[in-house]
N, C-alpha and C positions, 0 to 999 in steps of 0.2 A: 657318374661320369657328366660332364659340361655338355649342354645342348643349348642352341638358340631357340627361345620358345615365344610363338606368336599368343599373346593373351588376349589382344584386341585387333580387330582388323584395321589397317591402316596405320596401327602404332609401331615403333619400331621394335626390333626383337630383343628378348631380354637372356641374358647370358646367366643360366642357372643350372642348378643339380637336378639331374632327371635318375629315376631309378630304370635299369633295363633289365626284363627278365631274362632267364637261361632260354636258349633255342629249344623248341619242340622238335619231335622225331624228323620233321620235314623242313627244317628250318638252319641257318647258318648264322653265327656271331661273327661280325668282320669289323676289325678296327679299321677306320677310316683315316686315309693320307691325305686324301683331295677330295672337295666336291664343289662342283662349278655352280654358280649362280645362274640359274635359267628364268626366263621370264614367266614360266608356269607357276614357280614359286612364289615369285613376286605378286603375280594376279591373285594365287590362293590367300596370300597374307594381306591382300587389301580386300578380300572379301568377294572379289568377282566371280568366284564359282561357288560360292557358299563354303560350307564346312562347320566343324566342332572345334571350339577353342576351350582349353589351350591345345595348341598343336606343335609338332616340330616338322618344318619341311625340310628340302632339299632331296634330290633324288638322282644326281647327275654325278656317281661318286665312284672313286677307287680306293682300295684299301688292301688289308690282307687277313686271310681266315684266321680266326681264333678259335672257334670250335664248331664242331658240326654234330648236328643231331643224329639220333641213333640210326634212323634210316637215310641219312645221307649218304652216298657214294660218290667217288671220283674227284674229292676236293682234298687238298694236303694242307695241314696246319702251316701257316706263314707264306702260303702260296698267294700272289698277287691276283686280284680279282677285280671286276667292275661290278658295281652295284645299279639294277635298274628298277625301274616302276612296273616292269612288265611282269606281272605276277601269272603264273598259270598253272592251272590243277593237272593238265595232260591227259584228262580223260571225257573232257565235255567234248560237244559236237564241233565247236571252233577248235579247239586243241588239236584234235583227231583228224581234222581237215587243213591241218598246217597253217592256222590262224590262231595262234596263242596268243596276239596282241589283241583279240578280242573274246578274251576267255570269259565263258559265261558263269563260271562260278563265282558268286560274289564273295567280297572279302570287307568284313565290318573293320573298318579303320579306327572306330573307337571300341566296340565291344572285344575285338580281338588283338587290341593294341599292345606291344610289347612295354610301352612306356608309361611312366607313371611319375606323378611329383612326390616328395618325401612324405607330405600328410595322405598320400593314398589317391589323390586325384589322378584320373585317367587323361592321360595325353594323347590327343589323335596321333595317328601315325601317318602323318602326312605323306601322300602321294604313295601309300604303302612301303614307305622307305625310311623317312624321318633322318635323313643325312647331315643335317647340320648339326651334326653331334661328334662326340669322339668314336662311338661304336654304335652298331645297327644290328638289330636281328630281323632277318627277313627270309621269306620262303627261299628254297633252294633255286627254284625256278629263274629269279632275279637275278643270279649271280652267275658270272661267267669267268673262268680263267682267262689270263692274257699274259703275253710274254712277259719274262722278268726284264728285259731290255726296254720295256716300253714304261717310260716316267709315269707316276702316279699322276700328275696333272694332265698329261695327254691321254693317258688311258681313261681319267674321269669323263672326259669329253664323247668318250665313245658311247657312253651309258645313255644319252638322250639326244643333244644338238647334232650330233654327227650321224648317228644312225635315222633320225628324223630325217634330216636333209637328202642322205645318200639313198635311204631307203624310198624316200619318194620318187627318185628317179629310176632306180633298178627295180623295186618290188612295185610301187604303186602305177608308175607311168609305163614301165616296161621300155624305156626310149632306147631306139635303135640307131646305130651308127648313120651318120648323114641326116638323122632328123633335127629341127631347129628347136629351140627352146628360148622361151621369156623366163626370168626369175623376177618375181616383183618381191622385193626386199632383200636387202644385202647385209643383213644382221648375221649373228652367229649360224642360224640354220638355213638363210640364204646363201650363205658363203660354201656351206656344205652342199648344198643342191648344186651350186655352180660346180665346184670340183667334181661332183659326179657327173653332171653332164659333160665335162670335159673327158673323164676317163671312159665315160660311154662312147665317146667319139660323135658328141653332137656337131653338126655344120657349123651351126650359128648359136651363141649363147649370149643373148641380150639381158643385161642386169637394168633393172629400174628400180631407182630410189630417190628420195629426195635430199638425201646427203651425199655431197661431191666426195668426202672423206669415205663413206662406204662405198661410192662407185669406184674409187681408186682401189679399196680393196678388192672390190669384185673383179676388176681387170687383173689383179695380183693372183688371184686364186682360179683363174682359167677364162673369166667372161671374154669374148671377142668384142663386144660393144657394151657401152653404158650410157644409160639416158636417164634424165632427170624426170621424176614423175610429174612433175608441172610443165613438160614440154608442150607446147600446142601442137595439137593433130598429133597425138602421140601413137595413133594407129598408123598413121602414113609413116611416122618417123622408124616404126617397127619394120613396116614393109620396104622402106627404102633400105634397110639394112639386111634385108633376109631376101634379096634377089626379087622383092616385089610380092613376097608372100606374108601372111601371117604366120605366126607360130605354130608348130605340130603340137607342142605342149606349152602350157603356160602354168608354172608354179607359183602359188601364191605362199610365200613364206613369211608373211607378217599376219596380224590377227585384226588388220583394219577392213572396217566394211567397204569404205572408198575403193580398196584394192580388188576386192572381190567383186565390187559392182562393175568394175573396168576390166575384169581377166577375160570374160568371154568375147570382148570386143577384139581381142589381140589373138584370138585362137583362129586357126585355118579351119576351113572345113573338114569333118572328122577329126579334128583336134580336142584335145582332152584340156580341162581347167583343173588342176591337181590342189586339193584343198589342204594345204599344208599348216599354216597359222591357224591359231585357236581364238577367234574373238570371245569377249565375256559372254556368258551366258544370257538369253534373251534378245542379243543383236541380230539382225535379219537382213537379207539382202533378196532383191526382186530380178527378175530376168522374164522375158517374153518367151514362152515355151514353142511358138510358132517357129522362132528363129532359130532354136536349139534344134527342133525337129527337122527342119529343113537343111540344116548344114550338117546335121549327124555330130553335133559335138557332144562332148561327154563330160560331167562332173565327175571327179573321182576324189573320195575322201580318202586320207592318209593318216591313218592314226600310228604315230611312231613309226613312221615309214614303213608300215606292214612288215615289221622287222621279226625274224627268227633267230632269236640270238645265238643259239648253238651253230646255225647256219651261217651268220652274217658277220658277226664280231671277229672270227679267224681270218675271213677274208680280208676285212678292214685293216685287222692289225698288219697282215702280211703287204698289204698295198703301201701302209705307212713304212715298213721296212723296206721296201723298194724304192721309196722315194715318191712315190705317186700321190698319197694322200697326206695333205698338210694337218698336222695336229697341233704340234708345239706353236705353230704360226696363228694357231687361234686364241692362245691364251694372252690376254692383255695385262692383267695385272694379278698379283697374289695377296691374299690377306689372312691374317690369323683369324679364328674364329671371333675373338673379342671384337674385331673390327668389321664384323659382317654387315652393319647397318651402312657403313661407308662403301663396303662393295656393293651393297643394293642400290644405294643412292647413285652411285656411278654407272651401273647397269642400267637404271631408269633414264638416265641422260641420253642414252643412245650414243655414247661415244666409245665404247668399246665392243670388243668381239666376245669375250668370255672374261669375267673374273673367276677366279678360284679361291676357294677357302683351303688353306693347308694347315696341317696337323702336324705337330712334333711328335718325334718317336715313333 
């Protein structure tokens, strides 16, 4: 099969033939119909988080089931599914406590990879998914059926960007109707955070970004207010738009340390700073513990929106069918696999919501 291979960090991906082994007893083989380009893929391909090369990245995918392992139940051949990076064993302490997104069973992306080159060289199973390819073999826990009426391109977005943004609101922060929110970053994940705040009934949703175009997108997705990140006296500007108060929840939907550094200043006493965006490994921030203690503020980590796939994906699909959750509007451009480097370059420019790699047949 054809796949986009990363052979050197920071170099263009190479389209080449890759061998894919048959699924094991607890695995599925899925023919990929669409795979969105996520900034996590870009950062891995640039070496920001380490890894082994060669590798195939891509983890925000939708497709159809081709083959199921002997121990896999509940999937039909030809069924449309999404493929995610959330691999869960189902029996560790985290899984048993409804936290499969923090599964404690380690997966060796090299030693257990289903991918190899024609000469036998093992290819890293990037983000446990490897979906910049015509087909994938993944653990059954990573796959969730979606309605046939949900198009592949829209469905693919549910696999990462949508659940990361919406889950930060519903699962991590537990935003209640009437509470206020600041969302720093109005890219793909930020827009999903914003529309989740709208669905949850937030009283004010203040989007912050450096791009006027992205702020316009934020208003279209449900933000009540938009502020440039370089606004003088930003804290006062937030309060002016929120009845003189700071925000109950501040969602940091970018991986910029400057955004994390400023976030606590925008949170009200007893408010939360929800950490959604992922800076490169080694990047740090600082804060004054006395202020955090005195104001009873909280830092909340939100890995993939604290998502439980079987619980959350059907709800999101239903909201989309009801017209409450925007998915199709998130897709900026579509590219064949052969033009993946163009899709990545455009994504890095910050001018798109989500580019999607589409596959024929």
